[in-house]
Structures are given as C-alpha cells and as structure tokens.
All heavy atoms as TSV, in Angstrom:
chain	resi	resn	atom	element	x	y	z
A	1	MET	N	N	5.605	19.012	3.186
A	1	MET	CA	C	5.264	18.175	2.042
A	1	MET	C	C	6.026	18.527	0.797
A	1	MET	O	O	6.337	17.688	-0.021
A	1	MET	CB	C	3.766	18.266	1.811
A	1	MET	CG	C	3.189	17.302	0.838
A	1	MET	SD	S	3.231	15.584	1.396
A	1	MET	CE	C	1.641	15.462	2.129
A	2	GLU	N	N	6.422	19.822	0.684
A	2	GLU	CA	C	7.154	20.286	-0.457
A	2	GLU	C	C	8.560	19.586	-0.587
A	2	GLU	O	O	8.994	19.305	-1.668
A	2	GLU	CB	C	7.321	21.797	-0.487
A	2	GLU	CG	C	6.007	22.540	-0.716
A	2	GLU	CD	C	5.370	22.180	-2.035
A	2	GLU	OE1	O	6.037	22.065	-3.058
A	2	GLU	OE2	O	4.119	21.935	-2.010
A	3	LYS	N	N	9.190	19.354	0.580
A	3	LYS	CA	C	10.490	18.685	0.601
A	3	LYS	C	C	10.327	17.255	0.039
A	3	LYS	O	O	11.114	16.812	-0.748
A	3	LYS	CB	C	11.058	18.645	2.001
A	3	LYS	CG	C	11.616	19.932	2.467
A	3	LYS	CD	C	12.252	19.769	3.863
A	3	LYS	CE	C	12.698	21.079	4.459
A	3	LYS	NZ	N	13.235	20.856	5.824
A	4	LEU	N	N	9.267	16.613	0.489
A	4	LEU	CA	C	9.030	15.217	0.072
A	4	LEU	C	C	8.775	15.183	-1.436
A	4	LEU	O	O	9.357	14.361	-2.151
A	4	LEU	CB	C	7.830	14.608	0.831
A	4	LEU	CG	C	7.394	13.258	0.403
A	4	LEU	CD1	C	8.558	12.276	0.452
A	4	LEU	CD2	C	6.232	12.802	1.265
A	5	LEU	N	N	7.930	16.057	-1.918
A	5	LEU	CA	C	7.670	16.115	-3.368
A	5	LEU	C	C	8.882	16.442	-4.149
A	5	LEU	O	O	9.102	15.915	-5.273
A	5	LEU	CB	C	6.511	17.114	-3.636
A	5	LEU	CG	C	5.182	16.679	-3.204
A	5	LEU	CD1	C	4.134	17.851	-3.338
A	5	LEU	CD2	C	4.658	15.465	-4.020
A	6	GLY	N	N	9.758	17.285	-3.637
A	6	GLY	CA	C	11.043	17.610	-4.305
A	6	GLY	C	C	11.933	16.370	-4.403
A	6	GLY	O	O	12.558	16.161	-5.455
A	7	ILE	N	N	11.988	15.606	-3.366
A	7	ILE	CA	C	12.832	14.405	-3.364
A	7	ILE	C	C	12.275	13.450	-4.385
A	7	ILE	O	O	13.006	12.871	-5.201
A	7	ILE	CB	C	12.834	13.714	-1.975
A	7	ILE	CG1	C	13.638	14.579	-0.932
A	7	ILE	CG2	C	13.360	12.308	-2.028
A	7	ILE	CD1	C	13.422	14.107	0.467
A	8	LEU	N	N	10.959	13.252	-4.460
A	8	LEU	CA	C	10.347	12.331	-5.406
A	8	LEU	C	C	10.552	12.867	-6.836
A	8	LEU	O	O	10.821	12.099	-7.734
A	8	LEU	CB	C	8.896	12.164	-5.057
A	8	LEU	CG	C	8.596	11.407	-3.809
A	8	LEU	CD1	C	7.129	11.506	-3.375
A	8	LEU	CD2	C	9.017	9.937	-3.993
A	9	LYS	N	N	10.475	14.145	-7.025
A	9	LYS	CA	C	10.620	14.749	-8.345
A	9	LYS	C	C	12.042	14.483	-8.874
A	9	LYS	O	O	12.280	14.314	-10.069
A	9	LYS	CB	C	10.279	16.197	-8.318
A	9	LYS	CG	C	10.255	16.806	-9.673
A	9	LYS	CD	C	9.581	18.176	-9.675
A	9	LYS	CE	C	8.760	18.291	-10.878
A	9	LYS	NZ	N	7.492	18.670	-10.916
A	10	ASN	N	N	13.023	14.499	-7.945
A	10	ASN	CA	C	14.436	14.252	-8.310
A	10	ASN	C	C	14.564	12.778	-8.791
A	10	ASN	O	O	15.437	12.516	-9.601
A	10	ASN	CB	C	15.372	14.520	-7.179
A	10	ASN	CG	C	15.594	15.999	-7.012
A	10	ASN	OD1	O	15.445	16.813	-7.917
A	10	ASN	ND2	N	16.006	16.384	-5.768
A	11	LEU	N	N	13.727	11.910	-8.257
A	11	LEU	CA	C	13.829	10.471	-8.709
A	11	LEU	C	C	13.269	10.343	-10.126
A	11	LEU	O	O	13.977	9.676	-10.939
A	11	LEU	CB	C	13.016	9.584	-7.765
A	11	LEU	CG	C	13.592	9.241	-6.440
A	11	LEU	CD1	C	12.579	8.395	-5.606
A	11	LEU	CD2	C	14.873	8.412	-6.575
A	12	HIS	N	N	12.111	10.890	-10.366
A	12	HIS	CA	C	11.472	10.799	-11.701
A	12	HIS	C	C	10.678	12.108	-11.893
A	12	HIS	O	O	9.573	12.229	-11.355
A	12	HIS	CB	C	10.570	9.593	-11.791
A	12	HIS	CG	C	11.241	8.284	-11.640
A	12	HIS	ND1	N	11.981	7.782	-12.646
A	12	HIS	CD2	C	11.212	7.398	-10.648
A	12	HIS	CE1	C	12.462	6.606	-12.259
A	12	HIS	NE2	N	12.021	6.331	-11.039
A	13	SER	N	N	11.180	12.984	-12.684
A	13	SER	CA	C	10.528	14.252	-12.869
A	13	SER	C	C	9.261	14.186	-13.720
A	13	SER	O	O	8.464	15.149	-13.709
A	13	SER	CB	C	11.528	15.280	-13.519
A	13	SER	OG	O	11.922	14.835	-14.774
A	14	ASP	N	N	9.005	13.085	-14.361
A	14	ASP	CA	C	7.923	12.957	-15.275
A	14	ASP	C	C	6.664	12.340	-14.579
A	14	ASP	O	O	5.583	12.184	-15.213
A	14	ASP	CB	C	8.251	12.075	-16.479
A	14	ASP	CG	C	8.719	10.669	-16.070
A	14	ASP	OD1	O	9.290	10.552	-14.954
A	14	ASP	OD2	O	8.576	9.723	-16.853
A	15	VAL	N	N	6.701	12.082	-13.307
A	15	VAL	CA	C	5.586	11.462	-12.584
A	15	VAL	C	C	4.811	12.546	-11.823
A	15	VAL	O	O	5.430	13.426	-11.207
A	15	VAL	CB	C	6.117	10.368	-11.582
A	15	VAL	CG1	C	4.967	9.856	-10.733
A	15	VAL	CG2	C	6.833	9.231	-12.277
A	16	ALA	N	N	3.485	12.452	-11.909
A	16	ALA	CA	C	2.617	13.418	-11.129
A	16	ALA	C	C	2.439	12.809	-9.694
A	16	ALA	O	O	1.420	12.199	-9.445
A	16	ALA	CB	C	1.336	13.582	-11.839
A	17	TRP	N	N	3.453	13.005	-8.905
A	17	TRP	CA	C	3.536	12.355	-7.610
A	17	TRP	C	C	2.318	12.542	-6.731
A	17	TRP	O	O	1.822	11.630	-6.072
A	17	TRP	CB	C	4.800	12.801	-6.860
A	17	TRP	CG	C	6.022	12.392	-7.555
A	17	TRP	CD1	C	6.876	13.117	-8.343
A	17	TRP	CD2	C	6.566	11.034	-7.595
A	17	TRP	NE1	N	7.897	12.381	-8.863
A	17	TRP	CE2	C	7.725	11.059	-8.385
A	17	TRP	CE3	C	6.179	9.800	-7.040
A	17	TRP	CZ2	C	8.516	9.980	-8.606
A	17	TRP	CZ3	C	6.978	8.704	-7.302
A	17	TRP	CH2	C	8.131	8.756	-8.039
A	18	ALA	N	N	1.820	13.778	-6.637
A	18	ALA	CA	C	0.708	14.057	-5.743
A	18	ALA	C	C	-0.545	13.351	-6.190
A	18	ALA	O	O	-1.462	13.141	-5.335
A	18	ALA	CB	C	0.483	15.577	-5.728
A	19	ASN	N	N	-0.706	12.990	-7.398
A	19	ASN	CA	C	-1.903	12.288	-7.905
A	19	ASN	C	C	-1.866	10.803	-7.860
A	19	ASN	O	O	-2.888	10.147	-8.074
A	19	ASN	CB	C	-2.198	12.794	-9.294
A	19	ASN	CG	C	-2.439	14.267	-9.365
A	19	ASN	OD1	O	-2.927	14.868	-8.450
A	19	ASN	ND2	N	-1.958	14.903	-10.454
A	20	GLU	N	N	-0.719	10.176	-7.767
A	20	GLU	CA	C	-0.520	8.760	-7.837
A	20	GLU	C	C	-0.858	8.068	-6.470
A	20	GLU	O	O	-0.469	8.547	-5.452
A	20	GLU	CB	C	0.897	8.380	-8.242
A	20	GLU	CG	C	1.269	8.867	-9.575
A	20	GLU	CD	C	0.494	8.130	-10.707
A	20	GLU	OE1	O	-0.002	6.993	-10.477
A	20	GLU	OE2	O	0.420	8.690	-11.799
A	21	THR	N	N	-1.572	6.991	-6.536
A	21	THR	CA	C	-1.893	6.255	-5.295
A	21	THR	C	C	-1.462	4.777	-5.384
A	21	THR	O	O	-1.802	4.009	-4.465
A	21	THR	CB	C	-3.425	6.286	-5.117
A	21	THR	OG1	O	-4.116	5.723	-6.263
A	21	THR	CG2	C	-3.916	7.718	-4.886
A	22	ALA	N	N	-0.702	4.445	-6.401
A	22	ALA	CA	C	-0.189	3.082	-6.515
A	22	ALA	C	C	1.246	3.075	-7.077
A	22	ALA	O	O	1.529	2.468	-8.072
A	22	ALA	CB	C	-1.097	2.249	-7.374
A	23	LEU	N	N	2.100	3.822	-6.398
A	23	LEU	CA	C	3.458	4.007	-6.848
A	23	LEU	C	C	4.223	2.651	-7.022
A	23	LEU	O	O	4.909	2.466	-7.962
A	23	LEU	CB	C	4.239	4.973	-5.925
A	23	LEU	CG	C	3.695	6.346	-5.833
A	23	LEU	CD1	C	4.407	7.102	-4.754
A	23	LEU	CD2	C	3.880	7.029	-7.181
A	24	ILE	N	N	4.068	1.821	-6.046
A	24	ILE	CA	C	4.705	0.510	-6.055
A	24	ILE	C	C	3.991	-0.466	-6.983
A	24	ILE	O	O	4.479	-1.069	-7.889
A	24	ILE	CB	C	4.789	-0.137	-4.644
A	24	ILE	CG1	C	5.550	0.772	-3.707
A	24	ILE	CG2	C	5.380	-1.540	-4.669
A	24	ILE	CD1	C	7.016	0.910	-3.938
A	25	ASP	N	N	2.658	-0.507	-6.768
A	25	ASP	CA	C	1.778	-1.437	-7.544
A	25	ASP	C	C	1.823	-1.187	-9.046
A	25	ASP	O	O	1.848	-2.145	-9.836
A	25	ASP	CB	C	0.354	-1.320	-7.082
A	25	ASP	CG	C	0.131	-1.788	-5.638
A	25	ASP	OD1	O	1.023	-2.493	-5.141
A	25	ASP	OD2	O	-0.896	-1.389	-5.034
A	26	ASP	N	N	2.003	0.052	-9.433
A	26	ASP	CA	C	2.046	0.414	-10.902
A	26	ASP	C	C	3.447	0.439	-11.424
A	26	ASP	O	O	3.669	0.793	-12.582
A	26	ASP	CB	C	1.352	1.763	-11.088
A	26	ASP	CG	C	-0.175	1.684	-11.019
A	26	ASP	OD1	O	-0.676	0.593	-10.900
A	26	ASP	OD2	O	-0.757	2.804	-10.893
A	27	GLY	N	N	4.436	0.171	-10.564
A	27	GLY	CA	C	5.851	0.096	-11.032
A	27	GLY	C	C	6.492	1.437	-11.226
A	27	GLY	O	O	7.578	1.576	-11.858
A	28	LEU	N	N	5.904	2.495	-10.657
A	28	LEU	CA	C	6.551	3.826	-10.759
A	28	LEU	C	C	7.795	3.945	-9.842
A	28	LEU	O	O	8.666	4.779	-10.131
A	28	LEU	CB	C	5.550	4.946	-10.408
A	28	LEU	CG	C	4.328	4.973	-11.386
A	28	LEU	CD1	C	3.284	5.928	-10.912
A	28	LEU	CD2	C	4.815	5.388	-12.780
A	29	LEU	N	N	7.777	3.196	-8.759
A	29	LEU	CA	C	8.981	3.095	-7.908
A	29	LEU	C	C	9.419	1.633	-7.865
A	29	LEU	O	O	8.677	0.765	-7.566
A	29	LEU	CB	C	8.606	3.549	-6.449
A	29	LEU	CG	C	8.436	4.939	-6.171
A	29	LEU	CD1	C	8.039	5.185	-4.714
A	29	LEU	CD2	C	9.641	5.785	-6.509
A	30	ASP	N	N	10.730	1.476	-8.192
A	30	ASP	CA	C	11.277	0.111	-8.128
A	30	ASP	C	C	12.189	-0.007	-6.907
A	30	ASP	O	O	12.375	0.945	-6.165
A	30	ASP	CB	C	11.984	-0.291	-9.463
A	30	ASP	CG	C	13.166	0.564	-9.793
A	30	ASP	OD1	O	13.756	1.211	-8.899
A	30	ASP	OD2	O	13.539	0.639	-10.966
A	31	SER	N	N	12.818	-1.152	-6.768
A	31	SER	CA	C	13.649	-1.369	-5.597
A	31	SER	C	C	14.828	-0.388	-5.554
A	31	SER	O	O	15.182	0.066	-4.424
A	31	SER	CB	C	14.157	-2.803	-5.536
A	31	SER	OG	O	14.910	-3.088	-6.712
A	32	PHE	N	N	15.398	-0.017	-6.646
A	32	PHE	CA	C	16.541	0.954	-6.651
A	32	PHE	C	C	16.035	2.325	-6.223
A	32	PHE	O	O	16.725	3.011	-5.509
A	32	PHE	CB	C	17.177	0.989	-8.000
A	32	PHE	CG	C	17.877	-0.327	-8.396
A	32	PHE	CD1	C	17.338	-1.145	-9.362
A	32	PHE	CD2	C	19.019	-0.684	-7.728
A	32	PHE	CE1	C	17.962	-2.296	-9.688
A	32	PHE	CE2	C	19.638	-1.890	-8.055
A	32	PHE	CZ	C	19.097	-2.705	-9.024
A	33	ASP	N	N	14.837	2.670	-6.709
A	33	ASP	CA	C	14.259	3.966	-6.320
A	33	ASP	C	C	14.007	4.034	-4.806
A	33	ASP	O	O	14.261	5.028	-4.197
A	33	ASP	CB	C	12.958	4.195	-7.068
A	33	ASP	CG	C	13.080	4.395	-8.550
A	33	ASP	OD1	O	14.153	4.867	-8.998
A	33	ASP	OD2	O	12.139	3.979	-9.266
A	34	ILE	N	N	13.501	2.910	-4.285
A	34	ILE	CA	C	13.236	2.875	-2.834
A	34	ILE	C	C	14.524	3.022	-2.034
A	34	ILE	O	O	14.545	3.788	-1.034
A	34	ILE	CB	C	12.541	1.521	-2.403
A	34	ILE	CG1	C	11.141	1.440	-3.121
A	34	ILE	CG2	C	12.404	1.404	-0.942
A	34	ILE	CD1	C	10.143	2.470	-2.645
A	35	ILE	N	N	15.595	2.380	-2.459
A	35	ILE	CA	C	16.832	2.547	-1.755
A	35	ILE	C	C	17.314	4.034	-1.786
A	35	ILE	O	O	17.687	4.588	-0.746
A	35	ILE	CB	C	17.956	1.639	-2.365
A	35	ILE	CG1	C	17.592	0.178	-2.105
A	35	ILE	CG2	C	19.343	1.978	-1.849
A	35	ILE	CD1	C	18.414	-0.838	-2.925
A	36	ALA	N	N	17.253	4.647	-2.961
A	36	ALA	CA	C	17.643	6.028	-3.050
A	36	ALA	C	C	16.691	6.955	-2.244
A	36	ALA	O	O	17.159	7.824	-1.516
A	36	ALA	CB	C	17.639	6.489	-4.522
A	37	LEU	N	N	15.440	6.622	-2.277
A	37	LEU	CA	C	14.441	7.417	-1.564
A	37	LEU	C	C	14.631	7.343	-0.037
A	37	LEU	O	O	14.586	8.368	0.623
A	37	LEU	CB	C	12.998	6.927	-1.937
A	37	LEU	CG	C	11.816	7.596	-1.230
A	37	LEU	CD1	C	11.839	9.128	-1.410
A	37	LEU	CD2	C	10.522	6.989	-1.714
A	38	VAL	N	N	14.885	6.131	0.451
A	38	VAL	CA	C	15.096	5.980	1.874
A	38	VAL	C	C	16.290	6.785	2.367
A	38	VAL	O	O	16.239	7.458	3.360
A	38	VAL	CB	C	15.220	4.475	2.232
A	38	VAL	CG1	C	15.782	4.302	3.632
A	38	VAL	CG2	C	13.866	3.803	2.142
A	39	GLY	N	N	17.375	6.736	1.582
A	39	GLY	CA	C	18.563	7.567	1.903
A	39	GLY	C	C	18.260	9.046	1.968
A	39	GLY	O	O	18.657	9.727	2.912
A	40	ASP	N	N	17.509	9.514	0.981
A	40	ASP	CA	C	17.141	10.901	0.945
A	40	ASP	C	C	16.192	11.299	2.107
A	40	ASP	O	O	16.307	12.372	2.649
A	40	ASP	CB	C	16.547	11.262	-0.420
A	40	ASP	CG	C	17.510	11.281	-1.568
A	40	ASP	OD1	O	18.721	11.352	-1.309
A	40	ASP	OD2	O	17.056	11.227	-2.727
A	41	LEU	N	N	15.268	10.425	2.394
A	41	LEU	CA	C	14.323	10.708	3.494
A	41	LEU	C	C	15.067	10.740	4.822
A	41	LEU	O	O	14.850	11.660	5.606
A	41	LEU	CB	C	13.252	9.645	3.561
A	41	LEU	CG	C	12.276	9.492	2.384
A	41	LEU	CD1	C	11.324	8.331	2.570
A	41	LEU	CD2	C	11.490	10.770	2.199
A	42	ASN	N	N	15.991	9.824	5.025
A	42	ASN	CA	C	16.783	9.832	6.246
A	42	ASN	C	C	17.598	11.096	6.390
A	42	ASN	O	O	17.615	11.711	7.442
A	42	ASN	CB	C	17.738	8.586	6.274
A	42	ASN	CG	C	17.014	7.289	6.496
A	42	ASN	OD1	O	15.885	7.215	6.901
A	42	ASN	ND2	N	17.701	6.191	6.198
A	43	ASP	N	N	18.229	11.505	5.322
A	43	ASP	CA	C	19.098	12.718	5.310
A	43	ASP	C	C	18.285	13.970	5.508
A	43	ASP	O	O	18.623	14.866	6.256
A	43	ASP	CB	C	19.903	12.797	4.074
A	43	ASP	CG	C	20.961	11.709	3.946
A	43	ASP	OD1	O	21.302	11.064	4.987
A	43	ASP	OD2	O	21.517	11.508	2.873
A	44	THR	N	N	17.232	14.108	4.723
A	44	THR	CA	C	16.417	15.311	4.708
A	44	THR	C	C	15.580	15.504	5.936
A	44	THR	O	O	15.491	16.629	6.486
A	44	THR	CB	C	15.481	15.373	3.473
A	44	THR	OG1	O	16.281	15.188	2.276
A	44	THR	CG2	C	14.672	16.598	3.392
A	45	PHE	N	N	15.007	14.440	6.452
A	45	PHE	CA	C	14.039	14.562	7.580
A	45	PHE	C	C	14.599	14.107	8.895
A	45	PHE	O	O	13.947	14.206	9.911
A	45	PHE	CB	C	12.743	13.810	7.265
A	45	PHE	CG	C	11.970	14.401	6.137
A	45	PHE	CD1	C	12.025	13.843	4.850
A	45	PHE	CD2	C	11.225	15.542	6.294
A	45	PHE	CE1	C	11.338	14.421	3.831
A	45	PHE	CE2	C	10.491	16.075	5.283
A	45	PHE	CZ	C	10.546	15.513	4.005
A	46	GLY	N	N	15.863	13.660	8.884
A	46	GLY	CA	C	16.543	13.255	10.119
A	46	GLY	C	C	15.892	12.041	10.781
A	46	GLY	O	O	15.858	11.960	12.019
A	47	VAL	N	N	15.375	11.179	10.020
A	47	VAL	CA	C	14.741	9.922	10.515
A	47	VAL	C	C	15.591	8.727	10.156
A	47	VAL	O	O	16.578	8.854	9.422
A	47	VAL	CB	C	13.280	9.714	9.943
A	47	VAL	CG1	C	12.373	10.877	10.404
A	47	VAL	CG2	C	13.277	9.609	8.445
A	48	CYS	N	N	15.183	7.619	10.626
A	48	CYS	CA	C	15.847	6.353	10.248
A	48	CYS	C	C	14.817	5.332	9.832
A	48	CYS	O	O	14.135	4.684	10.624
A	48	CYS	CB	C	16.649	5.788	11.455
A	48	CYS	SG	S	17.686	4.392	11.005
A	49	VAL	N	N	14.634	5.272	8.523
A	49	VAL	CA	C	13.661	4.295	7.946
A	49	VAL	C	C	14.377	2.952	7.995
A	49	VAL	O	O	15.426	2.738	7.392
A	49	VAL	CB	C	13.321	4.648	6.533
A	49	VAL	CG1	C	12.386	3.599	5.915
A	49	VAL	CG2	C	12.650	6.039	6.439
A	50	GLU	N	N	13.814	2.071	8.774
A	50	GLU	CA	C	14.388	0.748	9.038
A	50	GLU	C	C	13.825	-0.328	8.070
A	50	GLU	O	O	12.807	-0.084	7.370
A	50	GLU	CB	C	14.101	0.270	10.481
A	50	GLU	CG	C	14.602	1.238	11.528
A	50	GLU	CD	C	16.116	1.058	11.799
A	50	GLU	OE1	O	16.672	0.081	11.369
A	50	GLU	OE2	O	16.644	1.932	12.465
A	51	LEU	N	N	14.442	-1.496	8.037
A	51	LEU	CA	C	14.019	-2.585	7.206
A	51	LEU	C	C	12.518	-2.922	7.423
A	51	LEU	O	O	11.786	-3.192	6.530
A	51	LEU	CB	C	14.881	-3.829	7.434
A	51	LEU	CG	C	14.634	-5.010	6.573
A	51	LEU	CD1	C	14.817	-4.649	5.109
A	51	LEU	CD2	C	15.585	-6.167	6.970
A	52	GLU	N	N	12.115	-2.864	8.646
A	52	GLU	CA	C	10.755	-3.185	9.002
A	52	GLU	C	C	9.717	-2.241	8.416
A	52	GLU	O	O	8.517	-2.544	8.266
A	52	GLU	CB	C	10.505	-3.210	10.549
A	52	GLU	CG	C	10.713	-1.831	11.164
A	52	GLU	CD	C	10.886	-1.875	12.661
A	52	GLU	OE1	O	11.705	-2.680	13.209
A	52	GLU	OE2	O	10.158	-1.081	13.359
A	53	HIS	N	N	10.180	-1.041	8.012
A	53	HIS	CA	C	9.308	-0.012	7.395
A	53	HIS	C	C	9.167	-0.220	5.897
A	53	HIS	O	O	8.324	0.483	5.230
A	53	HIS	CB	C	9.767	1.398	7.702
A	53	HIS	CG	C	9.914	1.676	9.125
A	53	HIS	ND1	N	11.128	2.042	9.669
A	53	HIS	CD2	C	9.014	1.624	10.131
A	53	HIS	CE1	C	10.886	2.200	10.993
A	53	HIS	NE2	N	9.638	2.002	11.294
A	54	LEU	N	N	9.942	-1.056	5.304
A	54	LEU	CA	C	10.004	-1.222	3.838
A	54	LEU	C	C	8.857	-2.116	3.349
A	54	LEU	O	O	9.077	-3.113	2.662
A	54	LEU	CB	C	11.374	-1.788	3.368
A	54	LEU	CG	C	12.583	-0.834	3.723
A	54	LEU	CD1	C	13.819	-1.497	3.195
A	54	LEU	CD2	C	12.394	0.562	3.163
A	55	GLU	N	N	7.686	-1.692	3.655
A	55	GLU	CA	C	6.472	-2.393	3.225
A	55	GLU	C	C	5.830	-1.580	2.026
A	55	GLU	O	O	5.923	-0.323	2.102
A	55	GLU	CB	C	5.422	-2.366	4.324
A	55	GLU	CG	C	5.856	-3.105	5.567
A	55	GLU	CD	C	5.716	-4.599	5.504
A	55	GLU	OE1	O	4.816	-5.049	4.730
A	55	GLU	OE2	O	6.468	-5.258	6.150
A	56	PRO	N	N	5.375	-2.278	1.010
A	56	PRO	CA	C	4.808	-1.527	-0.078
A	56	PRO	C	C	3.747	-0.498	0.292
A	56	PRO	O	O	3.723	0.610	-0.302
A	56	PRO	CB	C	4.203	-2.589	-0.964
A	56	PRO	CG	C	4.984	-3.822	-0.658
A	56	PRO	CD	C	5.367	-3.712	0.821
A	57	ASP	N	N	2.919	-0.818	1.290
A	57	ASP	CA	C	1.902	0.138	1.726
A	57	ASP	C	C	2.474	1.475	2.223
A	57	ASP	O	O	1.834	2.472	2.124
A	57	ASP	CB	C	1.047	-0.467	2.852
A	57	ASP	CG	C	0.135	-1.547	2.366
A	57	ASP	OD1	O	-0.076	-1.650	1.182
A	57	ASP	OD2	O	-0.353	-2.330	3.239
A	58	ASN	N	N	3.707	1.481	2.696
A	58	ASN	CA	C	4.318	2.678	3.170
A	58	ASN	C	C	4.868	3.577	2.080
A	58	ASN	O	O	5.245	4.749	2.304
A	58	ASN	CB	C	5.514	2.357	4.143
A	58	ASN	CG	C	5.007	1.897	5.467
A	58	ASN	OD1	O	3.873	2.192	5.937
A	58	ASN	ND2	N	5.814	1.117	6.152
A	59	PHE	N	N	4.946	3.053	0.816
A	59	PHE	CA	C	5.542	3.770	-0.270
A	59	PHE	C	C	4.623	3.839	-1.489
A	59	PHE	O	O	5.064	4.224	-2.551
A	59	PHE	CB	C	6.875	3.118	-0.669
A	59	PHE	CG	C	7.930	3.269	0.438
A	59	PHE	CD1	C	8.056	2.283	1.394
A	59	PHE	CD2	C	8.745	4.382	0.464
A	59	PHE	CE1	C	8.974	2.478	2.374
A	59	PHE	CE2	C	9.660	4.523	1.450
A	59	PHE	CZ	C	9.798	3.598	2.443
A	60	ASN	N	N	3.371	3.478	-1.336
A	60	ASN	CA	C	2.464	3.466	-2.496
A	60	ASN	C	C	1.888	4.822	-2.913
A	60	ASN	O	O	1.354	4.981	-3.999
A	60	ASN	CB	C	1.304	2.454	-2.254
A	60	ASN	CG	C	1.242	1.389	-3.347
A	60	ASN	OD1	O	1.924	1.480	-4.339
A	60	ASN	ND2	N	0.407	0.430	-3.127
A	61	SER	N	N	2.017	5.814	-2.036
A	61	SER	CA	C	1.554	7.150	-2.361
A	61	SER	C	C	2.381	8.181	-1.563
A	61	SER	O	O	2.997	7.817	-0.591
A	61	SER	CB	C	0.057	7.306	-2.053
A	61	SER	OG	O	-0.154	7.245	-0.626
A	62	VAL	N	N	2.258	9.433	-2.005
A	62	VAL	CA	C	2.882	10.499	-1.222
A	62	VAL	C	C	2.310	10.554	0.180
A	62	VAL	O	O	3.110	10.722	1.181
A	62	VAL	CB	C	2.754	11.825	-1.953
A	62	VAL	CG1	C	3.251	12.989	-1.127
A	62	VAL	CG2	C	3.460	11.777	-3.314
A	63	ASP	N	N	1.027	10.384	0.261
A	63	ASP	CA	C	0.427	10.436	1.614
A	63	ASP	C	C	0.893	9.309	2.540
A	63	ASP	O	O	1.139	9.534	3.695
A	63	ASP	CB	C	-1.129	10.368	1.537
A	63	ASP	CG	C	-1.739	11.654	0.942
A	63	ASP	OD1	O	-1.064	12.699	1.079
A	63	ASP	OD2	O	-2.851	11.528	0.402
A	64	ALA	N	N	1.118	8.124	1.971
A	64	ALA	CA	C	1.634	7.032	2.744
A	64	ALA	C	C	3.059	7.236	3.229
A	64	ALA	O	O	3.407	6.997	4.336
A	64	ALA	CB	C	1.548	5.720	1.942
A	65	ILE	N	N	3.879	7.843	2.312
A	65	ILE	CA	C	5.268	8.140	2.657
A	65	ILE	C	C	5.285	9.196	3.753
A	65	ILE	O	O	6.010	9.115	4.756
A	65	ILE	CB	C	6.091	8.606	1.444
A	65	ILE	CG1	C	6.136	7.484	0.396
A	65	ILE	CG2	C	7.472	9.073	1.871
A	65	ILE	CD1	C	6.672	7.886	-0.937
A	66	ALA	N	N	4.373	10.266	3.638
A	66	ALA	CA	C	4.308	11.297	4.592
A	66	ALA	C	C	3.874	10.723	5.996
A	66	ALA	O	O	4.420	11.111	7.040
A	66	ALA	CB	C	3.377	12.360	4.138
A	67	ALA	N	N	2.893	9.777	5.965
A	67	ALA	CA	C	2.466	9.160	7.193
A	67	ALA	C	C	3.598	8.382	7.825
A	67	ALA	O	O	3.721	8.411	9.053
A	67	ALA	CB	C	1.249	8.253	6.931
A	68	LEU	N	N	4.366	7.670	7.010
A	68	LEU	CA	C	5.495	6.950	7.587
A	68	LEU	C	C	6.469	7.926	8.261
A	68	LEU	O	O	6.940	7.701	9.336
A	68	LEU	CB	C	6.230	6.142	6.468
A	68	LEU	CG	C	7.564	5.523	6.843
A	68	LEU	CD1	C	7.372	4.472	7.940
A	68	LEU	CD2	C	8.196	4.979	5.621
A	69	LEU	N	N	6.779	8.999	7.559
A	69	LEU	CA	C	7.730	10.004	8.085
A	69	LEU	C	C	7.176	10.585	9.418
A	69	LEU	O	O	7.945	10.698	10.391
A	69	LEU	CB	C	7.987	11.117	7.110
A	69	LEU	CG	C	8.788	10.705	5.892
A	69	LEU	CD1	C	8.754	11.794	4.828
A	69	LEU	CD2	C	10.221	10.332	6.253
A	70	ARG	N	N	5.948	10.860	9.480
A	70	ARG	CA	C	5.309	11.422	10.671
A	70	ARG	C	C	5.372	10.402	11.784
A	70	ARG	O	O	5.681	10.781	13.001
A	70	ARG	CB	C	3.881	11.817	10.476
A	70	ARG	CG	C	3.714	13.117	9.713
A	70	ARG	CD	C	2.292	13.569	9.587
A	70	ARG	NE	N	2.151	14.551	8.562
A	70	ARG	CZ	C	1.644	14.328	7.349
A	70	ARG	NH1	N	1.182	13.123	6.997
A	70	ARG	NH2	N	1.571	15.315	6.469
A	71	SER	N	N	5.187	9.098	11.479
A	71	SER	CA	C	5.240	8.071	12.543
A	71	SER	C	C	6.664	7.917	13.077
A	71	SER	O	O	6.826	7.447	14.177
A	71	SER	CB	C	4.737	6.747	11.999
A	71	SER	OG	O	5.693	6.132	11.141
A	72	LEU	N	N	7.636	8.396	12.283
A	72	LEU	CA	C	9.048	8.339	12.711
A	72	LEU	C	C	9.485	9.631	13.381
A	72	LEU	O	O	10.720	9.785	13.725
A	72	LEU	CB	C	9.945	8.017	11.551
A	72	LEU	CG	C	9.739	6.634	10.919
A	72	LEU	CD1	C	10.530	6.485	9.608
A	72	LEU	CD2	C	10.062	5.506	11.874
A	73	GLY	N	N	8.544	10.563	13.565
A	73	GLY	CA	C	8.853	11.790	14.265
A	73	GLY	C	C	9.210	12.954	13.332
A	73	GLY	O	O	9.619	14.041	13.865
A	74	ALA	N	N	9.159	12.812	12.042
A	74	ALA	CA	C	9.519	13.910	11.177
A	74	ALA	C	C	8.396	14.898	11.060
A	74	ALA	O	O	7.211	14.604	11.175
A	74	ALA	CB	C	9.841	13.366	9.772
A	75	GLU	N	N	8.754	16.171	10.845
A	75	GLU	CA	C	7.814	17.227	10.561
A	75	GLU	C	C	7.710	17.451	9.059
A	75	GLU	O	O	8.693	17.772	8.446
A	75	GLU	CB	C	8.230	18.482	11.258
A	75	GLU	CG	C	8.085	18.419	12.772
A	75	GLU	CD	C	8.345	19.754	13.431
A	75	GLU	OE1	O	8.064	20.807	12.849
A	75	GLU	OE2	O	8.838	19.706	14.563
A	76	ILE	N	N	6.526	17.215	8.521
A	76	ILE	CA	C	6.363	17.302	7.046
A	76	ILE	C	C	5.747	18.644	6.740
A	76	ILE	O	O	4.813	19.091	7.339
A	76	ILE	CB	C	5.422	16.170	6.562
A	76	ILE	CG1	C	5.982	14.851	6.922
A	76	ILE	CG2	C	5.209	16.265	5.092
A	76	ILE	CD1	C	7.235	14.453	6.275
C-alpha cells in the first residue's frame, strides 16, 4: 500500500489520499492524473490497466485502486 500512496503523493502532495473516498467525484483526480496514474501503476506493479478498467469506481479511493490492482494480480 505504501507504493500506491507514494505514487499518489507524487501526483498531488497536498491531498490526504488515505482519507479521501471520492477522488473522482470531488475532482481531486482529473483525466490527466488518471493517465499518469495508470502508467505508474502499470510500471510499478507490473500490471496492465486496460480501457475497460477506467471506471470512476475503480479510482474513487485508495482502497478502490488497491482492489483493482489486486484483481489484476498485483501484490499490494
């Protein structure tokens, strides 16, 4: 989980990532952030986040992102 939080902190260091539950809904992550995030997740965790995974529910919280990564076989 620390790797994931580090990636998110690099996107926006001023966000309390672990406490947020509406990252997309509240506009804390925009489309450019998602593109950067997906690239970092793919590289760091050795997964392939596909277009079909780019649902707001998969990126609305740290727990949702972690669940997505786990579903793709990553160890968090």
